[in-house]
N, C-alpha and C positions, 0 to 999 in steps of 0.2 A: 646506807648512803651517807649517813653522818660520818662514819669512819673515813670514807673517801674524801670528805670535806675537812678532815683533820680533827673531828670530834671523837676522840678515842674512848671517852667515858660514855657508855650508852645511857646513863642516868636512869637505869631500869635494872632491877635485880630479881624480878619474878623468875627469870631464868639466869643462869650464868652467861658468860659473854663469848665463849669460844666460837659459836656458830656465826655471831655477828662479824667476827674478824675473818673467819673462813669465807663467808659470803662476800665480804668486801674484797678479799683477795681474788675471789672468783670473778666478781663483777668488774674489777679494775681494767683488765685488758679490753673487755667489751665496751666499757665506757670510753676508753681511749679511741676505739674504732668507731665511736658514734652509735653503737648498737644499744646502749643504755642511756636514755636521755629523758625519760619521763616515768611516771609510776607504773604504767602498763609494762614497759620493756624491763624495768627493774624487777618487777614481780616475775615476769616470764623467765628471765635468766636464772633467778634463784630457784624457781620451780624446776627448771631443767637440771640444776644441780641436785635437787631432791630426787628427781627421777633417776639420775645416774647413781646416786648413793643407794637407792632402793634396788637398782639392778645389781650393783656390786654385792649387796646382801645376799642375793640369790646365789652368786658365784661362791661367796664365802660359806654359805650353808652347804653347798655341794662339796667344797674342799674339806670342811669340818667332818661331814658325814663319811667322805671317802677315807679320810685318815683314821677315823674312830671306828667305823662299822663296815667299811667296804664301799666299792664303787656304786653298787646298786642302791644302797641306803642313801648315799649322798645325792644320787640322781633323783630318787623319789622325793627326798627332802627339798632339794632345789626346785623341782617342778611344783611342789605344793606351795612353796613360798612365792613362786613366780605368779601364781594365779589366785592366791588368798586375797579376798576382796579388800580388807583393810590395808594390807600391804600395798595393793595396787592403788586404791583410792588416795591414801595418804602420801604415796610417792608422787602424786600430782601436786602436792602442796609445798609451799615454801616455809614449812614449819619444822620443828625440832624432832618430831616423834620418829620419823624414818632414819635420820642420822643417828638418833639415840639407839634405835634397834640395831643398826649396823655396828655401833661402838660397843654395845653390850655383847653382841654375838662375837665380835673380835676379841673382847676381853675373855670370854669363856673359851674361845679357841686357843688363845695364848696360854690360859691356865692349863688346858689339856696338853698342849705341845711341850710345855715346860715342866710337866709333872715329874719327870725323872731327872731333870737337869739339876746340876749342882752349882754352887757359887753365887755370886752377887748378881750377875747379869740376868738370869731368869726372874729373880725377885724384882729387879729394876723394870723389866718388861711388864710384869704383872702390875706394878705400881703405876707405870705410865699409862697402861691401858685403862686402869681404874680411874685415874685422874682425868683422862680425856673424856671418858664416858660421863663422869660427874660434871665436867666443865661444859658439856653440851646441855645437860639438864640434871637437876639435882638428883632425881631418882635413878640416874645412871650409877650412883654409888651402890645400888643394890647388886651390881655385878660382883661386889666384894663377897657375896654369899657363895657364888660359884667358885671364886678364887680360893676362899677359905676351905671349901669342900676339897679342892685339889690338894691344898697343903695338908689337910688332915689325913688324906689318903697317903700322902708321902710320909708323914710322921708315923702312920700305922705300919707301913712297909719297913721303914727304917727302925721302928721301935725306939724312937729317939726321945719319947716323953713329951710332956706338955710345954716345958720351958723353951726348947728350941722352936717348937711350933709357934708359941706366942711371940717369940722374937722375930720370926719370919713374917708373921701377920702384922706386927707393929711396923716393921720396916716397909712392907708393901703399902700399908695405910699411910705412912709418913711420905713416901714417894708420891702416892696418889694425891695427898693434900698439897704437897709442893707443886705438883703438876697443875692442879686446879688453880692455885694462886698465880702461877706464872702465866697460864693461858686465860685467866679471868682476873687480872690484877686489881681491877677497881672494886671487886668484892671486898678487898682489904683496904684499898686506898680511899674508898668512900663508904665508911661503915654505916652511916645513917641511911644511905640508899639500900644497903644490904639488909639492915634491920627492917626497913619498911617492906622490902620484897619478901623476906622470909616470913614476916608477920602476916602479909597477905596470903601466902601459901597455906600457913597453918589455919588461918581464918577460913580460907576456901575449903580446905579438907574437913574442917569442923562443922561447916554449914551444910545441912541436909538440903540439897537442891532437887532431889527426886524422891518419889515415894519409896523406892527400893534402896536397901543399903548397898554400899559400894561393891561387895562381892557379887551381888545379884546383877548389878549394872555391868560389871566386867564380864560375867558369864553371858549375859544377853548380847553384849558387844561382840564376844567371840562367836556365839552361836550364829548370829546373822552376819558377823563381820568377816569370818573366814569360811562361812557356810557350814551347815550342820554335818555334812559328810566329813569335812576335815576336822571338825571338833571331835567327832566320834573316833576318828583315826588317832587324833592326838591323845585322847583319854586312854585308848588302847595302848598307845605308845608309852604313856606314863606308867600304866600298870605293868607292861612288859619290861620296862626299864627297872622298875622297883623289884621285879623278880630276878632279872639277870644281874643287875648291880655291877656292871663294868665301870671302869674309871670315868669314862665320858658320861655314863648314866648318872652318876652321883653329881657331877658338875652341873649338868643340865637340869636334873630334877630339883636340886637344892635352889638354884636360881629361880626356876619357874614357880615353885611353891612359895618361896620367900617373897618374891615380887608380888604374886597374886594376893597373898595374905596381907601384906603391909599396905599396898595400894588400895586394896578392897576395903580396908578399915576406914577409909575416908568417907565423908558424907557426900562429897561432890566429886564424882568420878566420870570423866569423859570417856567415851568408848575408845578414843585413840590412845588412851593410857595403856591399852592392851598391846600396842604395837611391839614393845621390846620382848614380849614373851612369845610372839608368833613364830619367829625363826627357830628357837630351841624346841618349842612344842611340836612344830611340824617336822623338825629333824628327827625327833623321837618317833613320830608317826611313820616317817619314811623308813626308819630302821626296823620297826616292827613288821612293816609290809615286806621289806627286803628279806627278812628272815623267813617270812611265810612263803615267799616265792622260792627261796633256796630249798625248802623242804620238798619241793616237787622233783622227784628223781628223774622222771622221763623228760627229755628235752622239749618234746612237743607240749606236754602239760605245762612246763615251765614258761614257754613262750606264750601260751594261752593265759597263764596267770599274770605274766608281765603286762599283757595287753589289757586284761581286766583291771589291774591296778591303775594303769594309766587312765582308763576311762573313768574309774572311780575318783581319781584325784582331780581330774581336769574338767569334765563336762559341766557339772553344775556350777563350780566356781567361775569357769571361763564365761559361761552364759551370763552370770551375774555381772562380771567385769564389763562385758560388751554392752549390756543394757545400760549400765552406768555411763560408759564412755559415749554412747550414742545420745544419752540425755543431756549430759553437761555441755555438749558442743552447741546446743540450742541457746538462743539469746535469753538471758535471765530476765525475769519480770521486773527487777529493779532497773535494769538498763532500759527496758521499754517504758517504764514509768518516768525515768529521768528524761528520755527523749521527748515524751509527750509534754512534760512540764516545761522543758526548754522552749518548746514551740508555742505554748499557750500562756505562760506566765510572763508578763512584761518585765523589763529591767527595773529593779527597784521595788517591785511588788513584794508582798509577804505571803508565805505559805507555812502551814504546820506539817512537819514531816517527822515520822518516827526515825530514830537513829539506826537501830539494828536492822529493822525490816525495811528501812527507807533507802533511797539511793544517793543522798547528798548531804553535804555539810556546807557551812559558810564561815566567815571570819569570826562571827560572834560565838559559834559553837567551838571553834578552835581556841578563842580567847578564854572561854570558860575553863579550859584545861581538863574537862571531865573525860573526854574521849581521845585526846590527842597526845597523851603521855608526855606533856611538857612542850610539845612543838608549838611555836608561836606563828608559824607561817602556814597558810592553807596548802601550799604546794607540798611542803614537808609532811604535813598531817595526812595528805592524800596517800603518801607512801605507807603510812602506819596503819590506817584502817580502811583503805580502799573506798573511800567515799568521794564522790565527784563534786567539784566546786560548782557553784550556781551563780546565775545572774540576778537572782532574787534573794531576799533574806529569809531566814528560817526561824520559826519557833519550834524547838524540839518537842515532839509529841511523846510524852512520857507514859508510863503505865498508869499513873494517877489520872492523866488527862483522858485516857480511854474510859475511865469510869465517870466522866462528867456527863451530866444530863442537860446542861445548859450550854449554849453556844455563845453566850454574851461575852465571855472573856476573849474569845477569838475575834469577834467583831470589834471589841474595844481596841484591839491591837492592829486593826486594819488588815486582818488575814482574810484572803479571798478563797484560797484553796486549802483543803485539809486532806492529807494523804493518810489513809488508814492501812496499816499492816501490823501483824502481830509478831512479837519477838520470838515466841516459842514456836519452833518448827512443827508443822502438822496441824496448826490451829488457823482459824480465820477463813476456812472454806465457806462458811456462811456467816452473815452478820450476827454477832452474838454479844456485842458490848454496848453499854449504855450510850456512849458517845455516838457510835454508829447508828443506833436506833434513833437518836435525836437528829442526826443528819438525814436519815431516810425519811423522817417525818416531813422534811422540807423538799424532798425530791430524790430521785435515783442518782447514783454516781454518774459523773460526766465521762468517766473513763474507768476501765477495770482491766486488770491483767492477771489471769489465773494460770498457775502452772499445770493444772490438771483439767481433764474432762470429767466433771463430776467430783465426787469426794471419795477417792479410793482409801482403803485401809492400808496404811504404810507404817513402817517402823522407823522412828527417828531417835537420835540421841536427844533425850529430853532437856539437856542443859547446854547443848552446843548449838549456836545460832548458825547452823549450816543447813540450807534449805534444799537439800537433796536427800531422799530417803536412804536408809541403810538397806532396806529390803521392801518389797512391795511396789513394783514399778508399773503395774497395770493402771492405765488411765493417765499416766504422767506424760506431758508433752514438752515441758521445759523446766529448767531449775528456777528456784526463787520462791518467795512467799506470795500468797495471794495479796494483791494490792488493789485498793479502790480509791479513786480520787473524787472528792465532793467539792462543789463550788457553793460557797455561802451566798445566800440572797442578801441584798442590801438591808 
C-alpha cells in the first residue's frame, strides 16, 4: 500500500522487494475501482494473487513433468501438488512462500528446457529466472543448484572442460545478481537497511527456537504438511530418480537436496520454508508412479493401476484440505474477543492485551515501533500486522507479564480488563501461568473464547504464531488461540 502512495522504499530488508512491487501493481486497478479501500480488502486481494500463483504452480508442474517424463508423470505430479496441504494452505496467504515455490519451479524448468541450447540467450534466461527467484525471497538463490546441475550435464556431454562451465555459471550468476538489483533496487540504495535485514536473518537462523534441529522440523513439516502418503511417494521418487539419473532427475534432485540441507541447518525453521521443494519433490513422485503404471501391459490392469494411484494421491490429502478449509471459515477467537471488548470496555479505558495472541493495537503500541515496522499511523500499521484499532488504550501483555504473581502494576495503571492468550500455538487450553492463577484467585474470567471442545492433541509449527493446526482437527470448532478475559476488582 505504501508503494501505491509513492513510498517506493519498503524500509524493510528481511525479504527482497520484488513481491511488494508485484502486489502493488496487482492492487492498483482494484484500488482505482474502489475494491481496495481498507486493510481487509487489501489483504484479500493480495491473498487472491497468492491463490492464483499457487494454481499456476500446479500447471507448471504438469508442463514440466510432461516435457521431462511424459504426460502421465506430469498429470500425477500436478494432481499431487494441487492437493498437497502446505501448498493449499499457504496459497491462502498473502506471503512469499508460494510465489517463491512457483519461481523456483520455473527456474528449474527453464534450466531443463535450455539444457541443450547454445548461445547467450539460454544463459540469460537462466540468470533472469535465478534473479527473480532471489528477488522474491533470498532463499530463491538456491535455485542456482539446479541450474548448475544442468550446466554440468551440458559440460559433460560436450566434454568442454571446467573453464567454459565456470564461465557459463559466472555469467548466469552475474545476470541473476543484476536482476536482483534491478527488481529490488533499495537493497543497494539503502545499504543500512539491507545490513539490518540480513543481520536479522542470520540471527534468526542461528537462534534455536524449537527443540528439534531444522532438518527435523522440515521433515515434520513435510510429513504432516503434504501428508504421509505423499511424503512416502516423494521419497520413492527421489530413490527412483537417483537410479534412473535422467537430465531432469539431476536438476530436481540437486535442488531438493541442496535446499533441504542448507535450510535445515538453521536453528529456527518455519514449516512453510518447505514450500519451494514441494513441487519438485511431488513431480519426482509422479514420475515414479507413472513409470509403475506403464509397466502394466494389459490395458485393463493399467486402468486399474491408474485409478489406484489417483486414490492414493488424492483421498487423504484432499480430506486434510477440506477439514482445514471448513475450519478457517469460522470466526476466529480473536475477532470474538475484539467484539466483546468493543462492547464492554468504554472509550478511554485501559486494558492489558497480548500482542500476538490478542486482537488489537493502539497508537501507543504503534508509536513504540516494536510491532509496526516503522509505521507511525495506526491505519497503516493495521495493514502490516492485522491488528484492529481500539477505542481504549492498551498495555501490551508481554511474556514477562504472564509470569507476574501480583496484579498491583495493572491496578496502578488503571487497567480494568486483562486479556490472557498465549503466543505459542497449541498452548493455553488450561490456565497454567502465574498471572492467570493470580487472576483466577480473584474470580473466574468474565468472558472466554476457545477454539476447541476440550484439549485435542494437534500438531503446530512451534515457532509460527498461526493458530490453526497442521494436523489433528478432531475437537476443533474455530481458528484462533484460547482467549480468556478477566476484570480486575477495585
